[in-house]
C-alpha positions in Angstrom: -169.3 -15.7 330.8 -168.5 -13.0 329.6 -171.0 -9.7 329.6 -172.7 -8.8 326.7 -172.2 -5.2 325.5 -175.2 -3.0 324.6 -174.7 -0.3 321.8 -174.9 2.7 322.0 -176.5 5.2 319.6 -177.0 8.8 320.2 -179.6 10.7 321.1 -181.5 12.0 318.8 -181.0 15.6 318.0 -184.1 17.4 317.7 -183.0 20.7 316.9 -181.4 19.7 313.6 -184.8 18.0 313.2 -186.9 21.0 314.2 -185.1 22.9 311.6 -185.4 20.7 308.7 -189.4 21.2 309.6 -189.2 24.6 309.5 -187.2 24.7 306.2 -189.4 22.7 304.8 -192.3 24.4 305.9 -191.3 27.9 304.6 -190.4 26.0 300.9 -193.9 24.6 301.3 -195.6 28.0 302.0 -194.2 30.2 299.3 -194.4 27.3 296.5 -198.1 27.4 297.4 -198.9 31.0 297.2 -196.8 30.6 294.0 -199.1 27.9 292.5 -202.4 28.5 293.6 -202.5 32.1 295.3 -202.7 32.9 298.8 -206.5 32.2 299.2 -206.5 28.7 298.6 -203.2 28.5 300.6 -204.2 26.6 303.7 -202.1 25.4 307.0 -203.2 21.9 305.5 -202.2 22.2 302.4 -198.6 23.3 303.5 -198.5 20.8 306.1 -199.3 18.0 303.8 -196.0 19.7 300.8 -194.1 20.2 304.1 -194.4 16.3 304.8 -195.2 17.4 308.3 -198.2 17.6 311.1 -200.9 20.3 311.1 -200.4 20.5 314.8 -196.2 20.8 314.5 -197.3 24.5 312.1 -199.6 25.8 314.8 -197.1 24.9 317.7 -194.7 27.5 315.8 -197.3 30.1 314.1 -201.4 30.7 314.4 -202.1 31.2 310.8 -200.5 31.0 307.2 -200.4 34.7 307.3 -197.8 34.4 310.0 -195.8 30.9 308.5 -195.9 33.1 305.1 -194.6 36.1 306.8 -191.9 34.3 308.6 -191.1 32.3 305.0 -190.8 35.4 303.1 -188.3 36.9 305.6 -186.1 34.1 305.5 -186.5 34.6 301.8 -184.7 38.0 302.0 -182.2 37.2 304.2 -180.9 33.7 302.1 -180.7 35.6 299.1 -178.8 38.1 300.6 -175.7 35.6 302.0 -176.1 33.7 298.5 -175.3 37.5 297.2 -172.3 37.6 299.8 -174.2 41.0 301.8 -175.5 41.4 304.5 -179.4 41.9 304.5 -180.7 45.5 304.8 -178.0 47.2 303.8 -177.1 50.0 300.8 -173.6 50.7 300.5 -172.1 54.2 300.3 -170.0 55.0 297.8 -169.6 58.7 298.0 -172.1 59.0 295.0 -175.8 59.2 296.3 -177.4 58.9 293.0 -175.3 55.6 292.0 -176.0 54.2 295.5 -179.7 55.0 295.4 -179.8 54.0 292.0 -178.1 50.4 292.5 -180.5 49.9 295.1 -183.6 50.2 293.4 -182.3 47.9 290.1 -181.5 45.1 292.8 -185.5 45.8 294.0 -187.0 45.8 290.7 -184.8 42.6 290.2 -186.4 41.4 293.3 -189.9 42.7 292.8 -189.3 40.9 289.3 -188.6 37.2 290.6 -191.4 34.9 290.4 -190.1 33.4 293.5 -190.2 37.0 295.8 -193.3 38.3 293.5 -196.2 36.0 294.8 -195.7 36.2 298.6 -194.8 39.5 298.4 -198.4 40.6 296.3 -199.7 38.3 299.4 -198.2 39.8 302.0 -198.9 43.2 300.8 -202.6 42.5 300.1 -203.5 40.4 302.8 -202.1 43.8 305.1 -204.4 45.9 303.9 -207.7 43.8 305.2 -205.8 42.1 308.3 -204.6 45.3 310.3 -202.7 42.8 312.8 -200.1 41.5 310.0 -200.5 44.7 308.1 -198.5 46.3 311.3 -196.2 43.2 311.8 -195.7 43.6 307.8 -194.7 46.8 307.9 -192.8 46.3 310.8 -190.9 43.7 310.3 -190.0 44.4 306.3 -190.8 47.5 305.1 -189.1 50.0 308.1 -185.9 48.6 308.3 -185.7 48.7 304.4 -187.0 52.4 304.9 -184.9 53.2 307.6 -182.0 52.6 305.6 -182.8 54.6 302.6 -182.8 57.5 305.8 -179.2 56.2 307.2 -177.7 56.8 303.4 -180.0 60.2 302.9 -178.7 61.4 306.5 -174.7 60.7 305.3 -175.4 62.2 302.7 -176.4 65.6 304.3 -174.0 65.1 306.7 -171.8 65.4 303.2 -172.9 68.3 301.8 -174.7 66.0 299.1 -178.5 66.6 300.2 -180.0 70.4 302.1 -179.8 70.3 305.4 -183.2 70.9 306.1 -184.8 67.9 303.6 -186.4 65.7 305.8 -185.1 62.0 304.4 -188.3 60.3 305.9 -190.2 62.2 303.1 -187.5 62.2 300.8 -187.0 58.6 300.0 -190.9 58.7 299.1 -190.0 60.4 296.3 -188.2 57.5 294.4 -189.5 54.4 296.6 -193.6 55.4 296.9 -193.9 55.4 292.8 -192.0 51.9 292.7 -194.1 50.5 295.2 -197.6 52.3 293.4 -196.8 50.8 290.0 -195.8 46.9 291.2 -198.6 47.2 293.7 -201.3 48.1 291.1 -200.2 47.5 287.5 -199.8 51.0 286.3 -197.0 50.3 284.3 -193.4 48.4 283.7 -191.2 48.5 286.3 -187.3 48.2 285.1 -184.2 49.3 285.9 -184.5 52.7 283.4 -187.4 53.9 285.1 -186.1 53.4 288.8 -182.9 55.7 287.9 -184.9 58.1 286.2 -187.2 58.1 289.8 -184.0 58.5 291.4 -182.9 61.8 288.4 -186.3 63.4 289.0 -185.7 63.0 292.9 -182.6 65.1 293.2 -182.3 67.3 290.8 -186.3 68.5 290.6 -188.4 68.9 287.2 -187.7 72.5 286.9 -184.9 74.2 285.2 -181.2 74.1 286.6 
């Protein structure tokens, strides 16, 4: 009597399954914040939309703010990869004004993109009342971006294009902070022309030359 051969089945790939679940949770969190706003977004709602149990979310994140922060950081990385560039880069072409204008124009485009606007506004607002989240939002998102401006301005100092006594960390606020304030407080439209003007004013000053 011939021995019956048992069919072999590969073990389920839990890593792939976890990644699919994580991606679904990211997408659900970002979509819900855009559709109903941050206050009405819940862990239960994210879980339902992602097709996972809420215990799965709590296994990886302690709160909806943590889910949204990680999802938003991942969204930025995806956009950078799709554009064929590394996350958090400011090209150095040797023309400081052009480099700053290009990166600020890209920032304007991102801030006006509904996919980015809703979660970034939600995180910025929540960070004002949730001190611990605010610190992580700054550390994980804002500081890495601001450091790029510092590095680019220091390179300009080395090239003799910026005074050696200028503090790059303060100087970058001349064009970054007005854009952030106008966007957050809706004090006026943001556009490429607006950020180009910020760079011109910051680099050339206001007094006659």
